C-alpha positions in Angstrom: 20.5 -42.8 20.4 17.0 -42.6 18.3 16.9 -45.6 15.6 16.8 -45.4 12.5 13.7 -45.5 10.6 12.4 -46.6 6.8 10.2 -44.0 6.3 8.2 -44.8 3.9 4.8 -43.8 4.0 3.0 -46.6 1.5 4.3 -48.5 4.1 1.8 -50.3 6.7 2.0 -51.8 10.3 0.5 -54.9 11.0 -0.5 -55.6 14.9 -1.7 -58.4 16.0 -4.4 -58.0 19.4 -6.0 -60.8 21.6 -9.5 -61.1 21.7 -9.6 -59.4 25.1 -8.3 -55.9 23.3 -10.7 -56.9 20.0 -13.6 -57.1 22.9 -12.3 -54.0 24.4 -11.8 -51.8 20.9 -15.4 -53.1 19.6 -16.8 -51.9 22.8 -15.2 -48.3 22.1 -16.1 -48.5 18.5 -19.3 -48.8 19.6 -19.5 -46.1 22.3 -17.8 -43.8 19.5 -19.5 -43.8 16.6 -18.1 -40.8 15.8 -15.2 -42.9 14.7 -16.7 -44.8 12.1 -14.7 -47.7 12.2 -12.8 -49.7 14.5 -9.2 -48.5 12.1 -10.2 -44.9 12.4 -10.5 -45.7 16.2 -7.4 -46.9 16.4 -5.7 -44.6 14.5 -7.1 -41.6 16.4 -6.0 -43.3 19.4 -2.4 -43.8 18.4 -2.8 -40.1 17.2 -3.8 -39.2 20.3 -1.0 -41.4 22.3 1.8 -40.4 20.3 0.8 -36.7 20.8 0.9 -37.5 24.2 4.2 -38.8 24.1 5.9 -36.5 21.8 4.8 -33.3 23.7 3.2 -34.2 27.1 3.2 -30.9 28.6 1.0 -29.4 25.7 -1.0 -32.1 24.9 -2.1 -33.7 28.4 -3.4 -30.3 30.0 -5.7 -30.4 26.7 -6.7 -33.5 27.7 -7.6 -33.4 31.0 -9.6 -30.5 30.1 -11.9 -32.5 28.2 -12.3 -34.8 30.1 -13.1 -32.6 32.9 -16.1 -30.7 30.3 -17.3 -33.9 29.0 -17.7 -35.3 32.9 -19.2 -31.7 34.3 -22.0 -32.1 31.1 -22.6 -35.6 31.4 -23.5 -35.0 35.4 -25.5 -32.0 34.6 -27.4 -34.4 32.1 -27.9 -37.3 34.7 
């Protein structure tokens, strides 16, 4: 059964992360300068995760195709 959630656009969520996860997040943010900030990277990752969770059939093929495309581009430049 779905639980009722408060739908308040002004509500913020606070998340605590350990030092290992923070280090990984910092590494990812350095590798992806287009993300702009760690906060933006977290939002992007959360959005992607929710897309995969809520619509796996529609999302996962696009994710896999993009990974294959990027892998092919990376291997061509080496």
